[in-house]
C-alpha positions as a Markdown table, in Angstrom:
| # | Residue | x | y | z |
|---|---|---|---|---|
| 1 | Leu | 97.5 | 26.8 | 93.5 |
| 2 | Ser | 97.9 | 24.5 | 90.6 |
| 3 | Ala | 100.3 | 26.8 | 88.7 |
| 4 | Pro | 103.9 | 26.6 | 90.0 |
| 5 | Leu | 105.3 | 29.8 | 91.4 |
| 6 | Asp | 108.8 | 31.3 | 91.2 |
| 7 | Pro | 110.6 | 30.6 | 94.5 |
| 8 | Gly | 110.8 | 34.3 | 95.4 |
| 9 | Pro | 109.2 | 35.8 | 98.5 |
| 10 | Val | 105.4 | 35.2 | 98.8 |
| 11 | Leu | 102.8 | 36.8 | 101.1 |
| 12 | Phe | 99.6 | 35.0 | 101.9 |
| 13 | Ser | 96.8 | 36.6 | 103.8 |
| 14 | Ser | 93.3 | 35.7 | 104.8 |
| 15 | Met | 90.5 | 38.1 | 105.8 |
| 16 | Val | 87.0 | 37.8 | 107.2 |
| 17 | Cys | 84.7 | 40.7 | 106.2 |
| 18 | Leu | 81.4 | 41.3 | 108.1 |
| 19 | Lys | 78.7 | 43.0 | 106.1 |
| 20 | Leu | 76.8 | 45.0 | 108.7 |
| 21 | Pro | 73.3 | 46.5 | 108.5 |
| 22 | Gly | 74.5 | 50.0 | 107.4 |
| 23 | Gly | 76.2 | 48.6 | 104.3 |
| 24 | Ser | 79.7 | 49.1 | 105.6 |
| 25 | Cys | 82.2 | 46.2 | 105.3 |
| 26 | Met | 84.3 | 45.6 | 108.4 |
| 27 | Ala | 87.5 | 43.6 | 108.7 |
| 28 | Ala | 86.9 | 41.3 | 111.7 |
| 29 | Leu | 89.8 | 38.9 | 111.3 |
| 30 | Thr | 93.0 | 39.1 | 109.4 |
| 31 | Val | 95.5 | 36.3 | 109.4 |
| 32 | Thr | 98.7 | 36.9 | 107.6 |
| 33 | Leu | 101.5 | 34.4 | 106.9 |
| 34 | Met | 104.6 | 35.9 | 105.4 |
| 35 | Val | 107.3 | 33.6 | 104.0 |
| 36 | Leu | 110.4 | 35.7 | 103.1 |
| 37 | Ser | 114.0 | 34.9 | 102.4 |
| 38 | Ser | 116.7 | 36.1 | 104.9 |
| 39 | Pro | 117.5 | 39.8 | 104.9 |
| 40 | Leu | 121.0 | 39.2 | 103.7 |
| 41 | Ala | 119.7 | 37.3 | 100.7 |
| 42 | Leu | 117.1 | 39.9 | 99.9 |
| 43 | Ala | 119.7 | 42.7 | 99.8 |
| 44 | Gly | 121.3 | 41.3 | 96.7 |
| 45 | Asp | 118.2 | 39.5 | 95.2 |
| 46 | Thr | 116.9 | 41.1 | 92.1 |
| 47 | Arg | 114.3 | 38.5 | 91.2 |
| 48 | Pro | 110.7 | 39.7 | 90.8 |
| 49 | Arg | 108.4 | 39.5 | 93.9 |
| 50 | Phe | 104.9 | 37.9 | 93.9 |
| 51 | Leu | 102.0 | 38.7 | 96.3 |
| 52 | Glu | 99.4 | 36.0 | 96.6 |
| 53 | Gln | 96.3 | 36.7 | 98.6 |
| 54 | Ala | 93.3 | 34.6 | 99.6 |
| 55 | Lys | 90.4 | 36.6 | 101.1 |
| 56 | Cys | 87.4 | 35.0 | 102.7 |
| 57 | Glu | 84.5 | 37.4 | 103.1 |
| 58 | Cys | 81.2 | 36.9 | 104.9 |
| 59 | His | 78.4 | 39.3 | 104.0 |
| 60 | Phe | 75.5 | 39.3 | 106.4 |
| 61 | Phe | 72.0 | 40.7 | 105.6 |
| 62 | Asn | 69.5 | 41.2 | 108.4 |
| 63 | Gly | 71.6 | 39.4 | 110.9 |
| 64 | Thr | 72.3 | 35.9 | 109.8 |
| 65 | Glu | 69.0 | 35.6 | 107.9 |
| 66 | Arg | 70.9 | 35.7 | 104.6 |
| 67 | Val | 74.6 | 35.1 | 104.4 |
| 68 | Arg | 76.9 | 35.2 | 101.4 |
| 69 | Phe | 80.4 | 33.7 | 101.4 |
| 70 | Leu | 83.1 | 34.8 | 99.0 |
| 71 | Gln | 86.6 | 33.3 | 98.7 |
| 72 | Arg | 88.8 | 35.5 | 96.4 |
| 73 | His | 92.2 | 34.6 | 95.1 |
| 74 | Ile | 94.4 | 37.6 | 94.2 |
| 75 | Ser | 97.8 | 37.6 | 92.5 |
| 76 | Asn | 99.8 | 40.8 | 92.5 |
| 77 | Gln | 96.7 | 42.9 | 93.4 |
| 78 | Glu | 94.6 | 41.3 | 90.6 |
| 79 | Glu | 91.7 | 38.9 | 91.3 |
| 80 | Asn | 92.0 | 35.8 | 89.2 |
| 81 | Val | 89.5 | 33.3 | 90.7 |
| 82 | Arg | 86.7 | 33.4 | 93.3 |
| 83 | Phe | 84.2 | 31.1 | 95.0 |
| 84 | Asp | 80.7 | 32.6 | 95.5 |
| 85 | Ser | 78.3 | 30.7 | 97.7 |
| 86 | Asp | 75.4 | 32.1 | 95.7 |
| 87 | Val | 76.9 | 30.4 | 92.6 |
| 88 | Gly | 78.1 | 27.3 | 94.4 |
| 89 | Glu | 81.4 | 26.8 | 92.5 |
| 90 | Phe | 84.7 | 28.5 | 91.6 |
| 91 | Arg | 84.6 | 30.9 | 88.7 |
| 92 | Ala | 87.6 | 32.4 | 86.8 |
| 93 | Val | 87.8 | 36.2 | 86.8 |
| 94 | Thr | 90.8 | 36.3 | 84.4 |
| 95 | Glu | 92.3 | 33.8 | 82.1 |
| 96 | Leu | 95.1 | 33.3 | 84.6 |
| 97 | Gly | 92.6 | 31.9 | 87.1 |
| 98 | Arg | 90.9 | 29.5 | 84.8 |
| 99 | Pro | 93.2 | 26.5 | 85.5 |
| 100 | Asp | 92.7 | 27.0 | 89.2 |
| 101 | Ala | 88.9 | 27.2 | 88.9 |
| 102 | Glu | 88.8 | 24.0 | 86.9 |
| 103 | Tyr | 91.1 | 22.2 | 89.4 |
| 104 | Trp | 89.2 | 23.2 | 92.5 |
| 105 | Asn | 85.8 | 22.4 | 91.0 |
| 106 | Gly | 87.1 | 18.9 | 90.3 |
| 107 | Gln | 87.9 | 18.4 | 94.0 |
| 108 | Lys | 84.4 | 17.4 | 95.2 |
| 109 | Asp | 85.2 | 17.2 | 98.9 |
| 110 | Tyr | 86.9 | 20.6 | 98.9 |
| 111 | Leu | 84.0 | 22.1 | 96.9 |
| 112 | Glu | 81.5 | 20.8 | 99.5 |
| 113 | Gln | 83.6 | 22.4 | 102.3 |
| 114 | Arg | 83.4 | 25.8 | 100.5 |
| 115 | Arg | 79.6 | 25.5 | 100.1 |
| 116 | Ala | 79.2 | 24.7 | 103.8 |
| 117 | Ala | 81.4 | 27.6 | 104.8 |
| 118 | Val | 78.2 | 29.8 | 105.0 |
| 119 | Asp | 77.4 | 27.9 | 108.2 |
| 120 | Thr | 80.7 | 26.5 | 109.4 |
| 121 | Tyr | 82.7 | 29.7 | 108.8 |
| 122 | Cys | 80.4 | 32.7 | 108.5 |
| 123 | Arg | 77.5 | 32.1 | 110.9 |
| 124 | His | 80.0 | 30.4 | 113.4 |
| 125 | Asn | 82.2 | 33.5 | 113.5 |
| 126 | Tyr | 79.2 | 35.8 | 113.6 |
| 127 | Arg | 78.1 | 34.3 | 116.9 |
| 128 | Ile | 81.6 | 34.8 | 118.3 |
| 129 | Val | 82.1 | 38.5 | 117.3 |
| 130 | Glu | 78.4 | 39.7 | 117.5 |
| 131 | Ser | 78.6 | 41.0 | 121.1 |
| 132 | Phe | 81.5 | 43.4 | 120.4 |
| 133 | Thr | 80.7 | 44.3 | 116.8 |
| 134 | Val | 77.1 | 44.2 | 115.8 |
| 135 | Gln | 75.8 | 45.0 | 119.2 |
| 136 | Arg | 78.4 | 47.6 | 120.1 |
| 137 | Arg | 77.1 | 51.1 | 120.7 |
| 138 | Val | 79.0 | 54.3 | 121.3 |
| 139 | Gln | 77.2 | 57.6 | 121.6 |
| 140 | Pro | 78.3 | 60.5 | 119.4 |
| 141 | Lys | 79.6 | 63.8 | 120.7 |
| 142 | Val | 78.0 | 66.8 | 118.9 |
| 143 | Thr | 79.3 | 70.3 | 118.6 |
| 144 | Val | 78.2 | 73.2 | 116.5 |
| 145 | Tyr | 80.3 | 76.2 | 115.5 |
| 146 | Pro | 80.6 | 78.7 | 112.6 |
| 147 | Ala | 83.5 | 78.1 | 110.2 |
| 148 | Lys | 84.5 | 81.8 | 110.3 |
| 149 | Thr | 83.8 | 84.7 | 112.7 |
| 150 | Gln | 81.6 | 86.8 | 110.5 |
| 151 | Pro | 79.2 | 89.7 | 111.2 |
| 152 | Leu | 75.5 | 88.9 | 110.8 |
| 153 | Gln | 73.9 | 89.1 | 107.4 |
| 154 | His | 77.1 | 87.8 | 105.8 |
| 155 | His | 77.5 | 84.4 | 104.2 |
| 156 | Asn | 78.8 | 81.8 | 106.6 |
| 157 | Leu | 79.2 | 78.1 | 107.0 |
| 158 | Leu | 77.8 | 76.4 | 110.2 |
| 159 | Val | 79.6 | 73.2 | 111.1 |
| 160 | Cys | 78.0 | 70.3 | 113.0 |
| 161 | Ser | 80.8 | 68.0 | 114.2 |
| 162 | Val | 79.6 | 64.5 | 115.1 |
| 163 | Asn | 82.5 | 62.4 | 116.5 |
| 164 | Gly | 83.3 | 59.2 | 118.3 |
| 165 | Phe | 80.2 | 57.1 | 117.4 |
| 166 | Tyr | 79.6 | 53.5 | 116.5 |
| 167 | Pro | 78.1 | 51.9 | 114.4 |
| 168 | Gly | 78.5 | 54.0 | 111.4 |
| 169 | Ser | 74.8 | 54.4 | 110.5 |
| 170 | Ile | 73.8 | 57.9 | 111.5 |
| 171 | Glu | 71.5 | 60.7 | 110.3 |
| 172 | Val | 72.3 | 64.4 | 110.7 |
| 173 | Arg | 69.8 | 67.2 | 109.9 |
| 174 | Trp | 69.9 | 71.0 | 110.1 |
| 175 | Phe | 67.0 | 73.2 | 111.3 |
| 176 | Arg | 66.6 | 77.0 | 111.2 |
| 177 | Asn | 64.0 | 78.3 | 113.6 |
| 178 | Gly | 62.4 | 74.9 | 113.7 |
| 179 | Gln | 62.2 | 74.4 | 109.9 |
| 180 | Glu | 64.4 | 71.8 | 108.3 |
| 181 | Glu | 67.1 | 73.1 | 105.9 |
| 182 | Lys | 67.9 | 70.8 | 103.0 |
| 183 | Ala | 69.4 | 73.3 | 100.6 |
| 184 | Gly | 73.1 | 74.2 | 101.2 |
| 185 | Val | 73.8 | 71.1 | 103.3 |
| 186 | Val | 77.2 | 69.5 | 102.6 |
| 187 | Ser | 78.7 | 66.4 | 104.3 |
| 188 | Thr | 82.1 | 64.8 | 104.5 |
| 189 | Gly | 80.6 | 61.4 | 104.8 |
| 190 | Leu | 81.8 | 58.8 | 107.3 |
| 191 | Ile | 85.4 | 59.1 | 108.4 |
| 192 | Gln | 87.0 | 56.2 | 110.3 |
| 193 | Asn | 88.9 | 57.3 | 113.4 |
| 194 | Gly | 90.9 | 54.1 | 113.6 |
| 195 | Asp | 89.6 | 53.1 | 117.0 |
| 196 | Trp | 86.4 | 51.5 | 116.0 |
| 197 | Thr | 84.6 | 54.8 | 116.0 |
| 198 | Phe | 83.5 | 57.2 | 113.2 |
| 199 | Gln | 83.2 | 60.9 | 112.7 |
| 200 | Thr | 81.5 | 63.2 | 110.2 |
| 201 | Leu | 81.0 | 66.9 | 109.5 |
| 202 | Val | 77.7 | 68.2 | 108.2 |
| 203 | Met | 77.9 | 71.8 | 107.1 |
| 204 | Leu | 75.1 | 74.3 | 106.4 |
| 205 | Glu | 75.7 | 77.3 | 104.0 |
| 206 | Thr | 73.6 | 80.2 | 105.3 |
| 207 | Val | 73.3 | 83.9 | 106.0 |
| 208 | Pro | 72.6 | 84.1 | 109.7 |
| 209 | Gly | 70.2 | 86.8 | 110.8 |
| 210 | Ser | 69.9 | 88.4 | 114.3 |
| 211 | Gly | 67.9 | 86.2 | 116.7 |
| 212 | Glu | 67.8 | 83.1 | 114.4 |
| 213 | Val | 68.3 | 79.7 | 116.0 |
| 214 | Tyr | 70.1 | 76.9 | 114.2 |
| 215 | Thr | 69.8 | 73.4 | 115.4 |
| 216 | Cys | 71.8 | 70.3 | 114.5 |
| 217 | Gln | 69.8 | 67.1 | 115.1 |
| 218 | Val | 71.5 | 63.7 | 115.2 |
| 219 | Glu | 69.8 | 60.3 | 115.2 |
| 220 | His | 71.9 | 57.3 | 116.0 |
| 221 | Pro | 71.3 | 53.7 | 117.3 |
| 222 | Ser | 73.1 | 54.4 | 120.5 |
| 223 | Val | 70.4 | 56.9 | 121.7 |
| 224 | Thr | 66.7 | 56.5 | 122.1 |
| 225 | Ser | 65.9 | 60.1 | 121.1 |
| 226 | Pro | 67.6 | 62.5 | 118.8 |
| 227 | Leu | 70.5 | 64.6 | 120.1 |
| 228 | Thr | 70.1 | 68.3 | 119.4 |
| 229 | Val | 72.6 | 71.2 | 119.7 |
| 230 | Gln | 71.7 | 74.8 | 119.1 |
| 231 | Trp | 73.6 | 77.8 | 117.8 |
| 232 | Arg | 72.1 | 81.3 | 118.1 |
| 233 | Ala | 72.9 | 84.1 | 115.8 |
| 234 | Arg | 74.0 | 87.2 | 117.8 |
| 235 | Ser | 75.3 | 90.6 | 116.8 |
| 236 | Glu | 78.7 | 91.8 | 118.1 |
| 237 | Ser | 77.0 | 94.3 | 120.4 |
| 238 | Ala | 74.8 | 91.6 | 121.9 |
| 239 | Gln | 77.8 | 89.3 | 122.4 |
| 240 | Ser | 79.7 | 92.2 | 124.1 |
| 241 | Lys | 76.8 | 92.8 | 126.4 |
| 242 | Met | 76.5 | 89.1 | 127.2 |
| 243 | Leu | 80.2 | 88.9 | 128.0 |
| 244 | Ser | 80.0 | 92.0 | 130.2 |
| 245 | Gly | 77.1 | 90.6 | 132.0 |
| 246 | Val | 78.8 | 87.3 | 132.6 |
| 247 | Gly | 82.0 | 89.1 | 133.8 |
| 248 | Gly | 80.0 | 91.3 | 136.2 |
| 249 | Phe | 78.1 | 88.3 | 137.6 |
| 250 | Val | 81.4 | 86.4 | 138.3 |
| 251 | Leu | 82.9 | 89.5 | 139.8 |
| 252 | Gly | 79.9 | 89.9 | 142.0 |
| 253 | Leu | 80.1 | 86.3 | 143.2 |
| 254 | Leu | 83.8 | 86.9 | 144.1 |
| 255 | Phe | 82.9 | 90.0 | 146.2 |
| 256 | Leu | 80.0 | 88.2 | 147.8 |
| 257 | Gly | 82.2 | 85.3 | 148.8 |
| 258 | Ala | 84.9 | 87.6 | 150.2 |
| 259 | Gly | 82.2 | 89.5 | 152.2 |
| 260 | Leu | 80.7 | 86.3 | 153.6 |
| 261 | Phe | 84.1 | 85.0 | 154.6 |
| 262 | Ile | 85.0 | 88.2 | 156.5 |
| 263 | Tyr | 81.6 | 88.3 | 158.1 |
| 264 | Phe | 81.6 | 84.8 | 159.4 |
| 265 | Arg | 85.2 | 85.1 | 160.5 |
| 266 | Asn | 84.3 | 88.1 | 162.6 |
| 267 | Gln | 81.2 | 86.4 | 164.0 |
| 268 | Lys | 83.0 | 83.2 | 164.9 |
| 269 | Gly | 82.6 | 82.6 | 168.7 |
| 270 | Glu | 80.5 | 85.8 | 169.3 |
| 271 | Gly | 77.3 | 83.8 | 170.0 |
| 272 | Pro | 77.6 | 81.7 | 173.1 |
| 273 | Leu | 80.6 | 82.9 | 175.1 |
| 274 | Gly | 83.5 | 80.6 | 174.2 |
| 275 | Ala | 87.2 | 80.4 | 174.6 |
| 276 | Gly | 87.7 | 82.9 | 171.8 |
| 277 | Ser | 85.3 | 85.3 | 173.4 |
| 278 | Leu | 86.9 | 85.1 | 176.8 |
| 279 | His | 90.3 | 85.7 | 175.2 |
| 280 | Arg | 89.1 | 88.9 | 173.5 |
| 281 | Leu | 87.2 | 90.1 | 176.7 |
| 282 | Phe | 90.3 | 89.7 | 178.9 |
| 283 | Trp | 92.7 | 91.4 | 176.4 |
| 284 | Arg | 90.4 | 94.2 | 175.5 |
| 285 | Arg | 89.8 | 94.9 | 179.2 |
| 286 | Asn | 86.1 | 95.7 | 178.5 |
| 287 | Tyr | 84.8 | 93.5 | 181.3 |
| 288 | Gly | 86.0 | 92.6 | 184.7 |
| 289 | Phe | 87.0 | 89.1 | 185.7 |
| 290 | Ala | 83.9 | 88.6 | 187.8 |
| 291 | Glu | 81.5 | 89.6 | 185.0 |
| 292 | Val | 83.2 | 87.2 | 182.6 |
| 293 | Ser | 83.0 | 84.4 | 185.1 |
| 294 | Ser | 79.3 | 84.9 | 185.7 |
| 295 | Gln | 78.5 | 85.0 | 181.9 |
| 296 | Tyr | 80.5 | 81.8 | 181.4 |
| 297 | Met | 78.7 | 80.0 | 184.3 |
| 298 | Ser | 75.3 | 81.0 | 183.0 |
| 299 | Gly | 75.4 | 79.7 | 179.5 |
| 300 | Leu | 78.6 | 77.9 | 178.4 |
| 301 | Glu | 79.3 | 74.2 | 178.9 |
| 302 | Gln | 82.4 | 73.7 | 176.7 |
| 303 | Ser | 86.0 | 73.7 | 177.8 |
| 304 | Phe | 88.6 | 76.3 | 176.8 |
| 305 | Ser | 92.1 | 77.5 | 177.7 |
| 306 | Phe | 93.2 | 80.9 | 178.9 |
| 307 | Pro | 96.1 | 82.9 | 177.4 |
| 308 | Lys | 99.3 | 82.9 | 179.2 |
| 309 | Arg | 98.9 | 86.5 | 180.5 |
| 310 | Leu | 95.5 | 87.5 | 181.8 |
| 311 | Gln | 94.0 | 90.5 | 183.5 |
| 312 | Cys | 93.7 | 89.2 | 187.0 |
| 313 | Pro | 91.1 | 90.5 | 189.4 |
| 314 | Ala | 92.1 | 92.8 | 192.2 |
| 315 | Asn | 90.4 | 90.5 | 194.7 |
| 316 | Pro | 91.3 | 86.8 | 194.0 |
| 317 | Glu | 88.4 | 85.7 | 196.1 |
| 318 | Ile | 85.9 | 86.6 | 193.4 |
| 319 | Ile | 87.1 | 83.6 | 191.4 |
| 320 | Ser | 84.2 | 81.3 | 191.7 |
| 321 | Ala | 84.5 | 77.7 | 193.0 |
| 322 | Trp | 83.0 | 76.5 | 189.7 |
| 323 | Leu | 85.8 | 78.0 | 187.6 |
| 324 | Leu | 88.4 | 76.5 | 190.0 |
| 325 | Arg | 86.7 | 73.1 | 189.6 |
| 326 | Gln | 87.2 | 73.4 | 185.8 |
| 327 | Gly | 90.9 | 73.9 | 186.3 |
| 328 | Ile | 90.9 | 77.6 | 185.4 |
| 329 | Ile | 93.5 | 78.8 | 187.9 |
| 330 | Ala | 96.0 | 80.4 | 185.6 |
| 331 | Cys | 95.2 | 83.9 | 186.8 |
| 332 | Gly | 95.6 | 82.9 | 190.5 |
| 333 | Leu | 98.9 | 81.2 | 189.8 |
| 334 | Gln | 100.1 | 84.2 | 187.9 |
| 335 | Arg | 99.1 | 86.6 | 190.7 |
| 336 | Gln | 101.1 | 84.4 | 193.2 |
| 337 | Glu | 104.2 | 84.4 | 190.9 |
| 338 | Glu | 104.0 | 88.2 | 190.5 |
| 339 | Gly | 103.4 | 88.7 | 194.2 |
């Protein structure tokens, strides 16, 4: 700056502002240089403080088809002088900025640099940040709910919450039984979440009637077709019946699952005669050893193990040679030990 400053603490900052196609201005780059005295010196320093800011803004229209570059100089939160690429030179905003405007306009090389900043600064940075700013798309999450739990035929406020979307250009509409509702619609406008996403609440003042269907429709660049979420007006008795039906259905599923579990557990191994079947037959003493042997030989080809104590046949010779070849000799050994 041409005017000398008091040697107190000074804060300089620079900002690039992207003007996106929804009209919103987004800070893409902030560079801050702070020059402060030591903390010990500041503790007893009563001199006035000065805040000097230089903000460089790039406003884009229809991509980079038209670009406007602004360089604004602000002293203690008051803009004094600016360069506008549409004007081509520095202009004083206040009397305090007039000496600076005259000085910079007299620096021809510096003035040409500012005029070229539309290409060297704005369009250059646009190409760098385009992929994660202009082309960034995040789909919104839509929920619909009444503001208060009210009986039907009473005034209520239906809320359509649209959250977590990017960019900020969005259209939210209300429909009742397929017909668009324009009266009684209130919106909070865009709210920044602080994580490069937005949210908004669009509310409909209405008196819900039984059987009516309310629909919140959302159009956003991240989706190819509109998102719709419905809310149906139900009486308290209808809601109670629905909850009872859902509870009965869930309870029925639980009983069905328990019954199937018990059935299959009892049926396990009852088809082809397996090790479990032989175990039950011996211990229940429903069949003789010879009958079990013949059933096993006629249909089963899988291995099994006998329990430690079996009902041995009265005549050991009925043990077939096939069972002996399979290594099933526990009963014979047991008989010898007992004998």
